[in-house]
C-alpha positions in Angstrom: 0.2 -0.3 -0.1 0.9 3.7 -0.9 2.1 6.0 2.0 -1.5 7.2 4.0 -0.3 9.8 6.9 -2.5 11.9 8.8 -2.8 14.3 11.4 -5.6 14.1 14.2 -6.2 17.1 16.5 -8.6 17.5 19.1 -11.2 20.3 19.3 -9.8 21.9 22.6 -9.0 25.0 21.7 -7.1 26.8 18.7 -4.2 25.5 16.8 -1.0 26.3 19.0 2.6 26.2 17.5 3.2 22.8 18.7 0.2 21.4 17.1 1.5 23.4 13.8 5.0 21.6 14.0 3.1 18.0 14.4 0.7 18.9 11.5 3.8 20.5 9.1 6.3 17.5 10.2 3.4 14.6 9.2 2.9 16.6 5.7 6.2 17.0 4.9 6.9 13.6 5.7 3.9 11.7 3.5 4.6 14.3 0.7 8.0 13.2 0.9 7.2 9.9 0.6 4.8 10.6 -2.4 1.6 9.6 -0.3 -1.6 11.3 0.7 -2.3 13.0 4.1 -5.4 13.3 5.5 -7.0 15.0 8.6 -9.4 13.9 11.3 -10.6 15.7 14.1 -10.6 13.5 17.4 -14.0 15.0 19.1 -14.9 12.1 21.2 -14.5 14.2 24.8 -17.4 16.8 24.8 -16.5 17.9 28.4 -13.2 19.2 26.8 -14.0 20.5 23.8 -14.5 24.1 23.1 -17.5 25.2 21.0 -16.2 26.5 17.3 -12.7 24.6 17.7 -12.7 22.4 15.0 -13.4 24.9 12.3 -11.0 27.1 13.8 -8.1 24.6 13.5 -9.2 23.3 10.1 -9.4 27.2 8.6 -6.1 27.9 10.2 -5.1 24.7 8.0 -6.5 26.2 5.5 -4.8 29.2 6.0 -0.9 27.0 6.1 -1.9 25.5 2.8 -2.3 22.1 4.7 -5.0 20.9 2.7 -5.8 17.1 3.1 -6.2 14.6 0.4 -10.0 14.0 0.8 -13.1 14.8 3.3 -12.2 15.3 7.5 -13.4 12.6 9.6 -15.2 13.6 12.5 -14.4 10.9 15.3 -18.0 12.6 17.1 -19.5 10.9 13.6 -18.2 7.2 14.3 -19.9 5.8 17.3 -21.1 2.6 15.1 -17.9 1.6 14.5 -16.7 1.7 17.7 -19.4 -0.1 19.2 -18.6 -2.7 16.7 -15.2 -3.0 17.5 -15.9 -2.8 21.0 -18.6 -5.7 21.0 -16.4 -7.8 18.9 -13.8 -7.6 22.2 -16.3 -8.1 24.5 -17.4 -11.7 22.8 -13.8 -12.2 22.6 -13.6 -11.9 26.7 -11.1 -9.0 25.8 -13.1 -6.3 28.1 -14.6 -6.6 31.5 -16.7 -3.7 33.9 -15.0 -2.1 36.2 -16.1 0.3 39.4 -12.8 0.5 40.2 -12.1 4.0 42.1 -9.0 6.0 42.2 -8.9 4.9 45.9 -9.4 1.4 45.1 -6.5 1.4 42.6 -4.1 3.7 45.2 -3.3 0.5 47.3 -1.8 -1.0 43.5 0.1 2.0 42.5 -3.2 3.8 40.8 -3.1 0.9 38.3 -5.1 -1.8 37.3 -3.2 -5.0 37.2 -5.7 -7.9 37.8 -8.0 -8.9 34.5 -11.0 -8.1 36.4 -13.1 -5.3 39.0 -11.4 -5.4 42.4 -14.6 -3.5 43.3 -18.3 -4.7 44.1 -20.2 -4.0 41.1 -22.6 -1.1 41.7 -26.1 -1.4 40.8 -26.4 2.6 40.0 -23.4 4.0 38.6 -22.3 2.4 35.1 -18.8 0.9 34.7 -16.1 1.8 32.9 -15.0 -0.9 30.5 -11.1 -2.2 30.7 -9.3 -4.4 27.9 -7.3 -7.3 29.7 -3.8 -6.4 29.3 -1.2 -9.5 29.2 2.1 -9.5 30.8 3.6 -8.9 27.4 6.3 -7.0 25.7 5.2 -5.1 22.3 8.4 -4.6 20.1 8.2 -1.9 17.2 10.5 0.6 15.6 10.2 4.2 15.5 11.4 5.7 12.5 12.8 8.7 14.9 13.6 7.3 18.2 14.5 3.9 17.2 13.8 0.6 18.7 11.4 0.7 21.4 9.8 -2.0 23.8 7.3 -1.6 26.1 5.9 -4.1 28.7 2.0 -3.8 28.3 1.4 -4.8 32.0 3.6 -2.4 33.7 3.4 0.7 31.9 -0.4 0.3 30.9 -2.4 -2.1 33.2 -5.9 -3.2 32.4 -6.5 0.1 30.4 -9.9 2.0 29.7 -11.8 1.7 26.3 -15.2 2.8 27.3 -15.2 5.6 30.3 -17.5 5.7 33.1 -19.7 8.5 31.2 -19.8 6.4 28.2 -17.6 8.1 26.0 -14.7 6.0 24.0 -11.2 6.6 24.8 -8.8 7.7 22.8 -7.2 4.5 22.3 -10.0 2.5 20.7 -11.4 5.3 18.8 -7.5 5.8 17.3 -7.0 2.2 16.4 -10.4 1.7 14.8 -10.1 5.3 12.7 -6.5 4.4 11.4 -7.4 1.4 10.1 -10.7 3.0 8.6 -9.0 5.7 6.7 -6.2 3.3 5.9 -3.5 4.9 7.6 0.0 3.3 6.8 2.3 5.8 8.4 1.5 7.9 12.0 3.3 10.8 12.8 2.7 12.7 15.8 4.3 13.8 19.0 6.7 12.2 21.1 3.9 12.5 24.0 2.1 9.9 22.1 4.8 7.1 22.3 3.7 5.4 25.1 0.3 5.2 23.6 1.9 3.0 20.7 2.2 -0.6 22.9 -1.5 -0.4 23.4 -2.5 0.5 20.2 -0.7 -2.2 18.6 -2.3 -4.5 20.9 -5.6 -3.3 20.1 -4.7 -3.6 16.4 -3.8 -7.2 16.8 -7.5 -7.7 18.9 -9.2 -6.2 16.2 -7.3 -7.9 13.3 -5.9 -4.2 12.0 -2.8 -3.4 10.1 0.1 -1.8 12.4 1.3 1.4 10.4 5.0 2.3 10.7 5.5 5.4 13.7 7.3 8.3 13.9 7.0 10.2 17.1 8.2 14.4 16.6 10.1 15.6 19.5 7.8 17.5 21.8 7.9 21.7 21.1 8.6 22.6 24.8 8.7 26.1 26.3 11.9 27.8 28.3 10.9 26.0 31.5 10.9 22.6 29.7 6.7 22.4 29.7 4.9 20.8 26.7 3.8 23.9 24.7 0.2 23.1 25.0 0.1 23.1 28.7 1.9 26.6 28.7 1.3 30.2 28.7 3.4 30.0 25.8 1.0 28.3 23.9 -0.8 30.7 22.3 -2.9 30.2 18.6 -0.9 30.7 15.4 -2.0 33.3 13.6 -3.7 32.3 10.3 -3.7 35.8 9.2 -0.5 36.2 9.2 1.2 32.4 8.9 4.3 32.8 7.3 6.3 33.7 10.2 5.0 30.8 12.4 5.5 28.5 9.2 9.1 29.4 9.0 9.8 28.7 12.5 8.1 25.5 12.6 9.8 24.6 9.3 13.5 25.3 11.3 12.4 23.4 14.2 12.0 20.6 12.3 15.5 21.2 10.4 14.4 22.3 7.4 16.1 25.3 5.7 13.4 27.4 4.1 13.9 29.9 1.5 13.5 33.8 2.4 11.6 36.4 0.7 7.9 37.4 -0.1 6.2 34.0 -0.6 3.1 32.4 0.1 2.7 29.5 2.6 2.1 27.2 -0.5 5.3 28.4 -2.2 7.2 28.3 1.2 5.8 24.6 2.2 6.9 23.1 -1.6 10.3 24.7 -1.6 11.0 23.4 2.1 9.6 20.0 0.6 12.4 19.9 -1.9 15.1 20.5 0.9 13.3 18.1 3.1 15.0 14.8 4.2 13.1 12.7 7.0 17.0 12.3 8.5 16.7 16.1 9.2 13.9 15.7 11.8 15.7 16.6 15.2 15.5 14.0 17.9 15.7 15.9 21.0 13.4 18.6 22.7 12.3 21.5 20.7 12.6 24.0 23.7 13.0 27.3 24.3 9.6 28.9 22.2 8.0 32.0 23.3 4.8 33.6 22.2 4.2 33.8 18.8 
């Protein structure tokens, strides 16, 4: 299958510089491979969603000439697909209902590793649903970070795939949608590196292909905090995209041409200079407000 990558933001606010770097990085890798690049809005957490955020993010991507190949997918419209995957896991005995509170899990280091609920069923409160996690080490190769290995039971435990409120958890929705969108390669921030083993395990249970992975260094503020959680995480300006786009390309190790060009021209000139090996492994620190 030819290369097919994606950018999958959550609509919890305007697009900030760290997300712009992830979007540009995934676009560059996909275009360098001669492949397609699609966008998915991961809007499955209504309490955290900011009204109008999804439309704002998509408009900002267009202002930066980051146009997807095909229609945008919205996870809020994908409930039937997640339900089908959940029922398959339930039928095969891989999930179980869990009423454990944080207090129940505190005595176990805050993590669930029992394969079954240790709390008494609550006839009033609905349960969360967890995936039974084996004592198994998942190995994979990250195209930037190198060989990886993670023991599921030690790192993830029996993780939630359907929350108490009935909302679908990120891990399940991401895996189902990567399969539905025929994603062959995932380029995203290094904060999601630890999710990869869980997603590979779910892919195996659901008979879905495992894509290649490349985790970009996080953009950090001057104090070493992830930019999305920092006061420096001001939104990029879609009315004046060139300054932020130049800085993003520089942070990805790409020398962009100077001069008055359009975002589209700048991206395509950068693509001519881009090599995946130019992506930096170290943290992208020291960003101030743009």
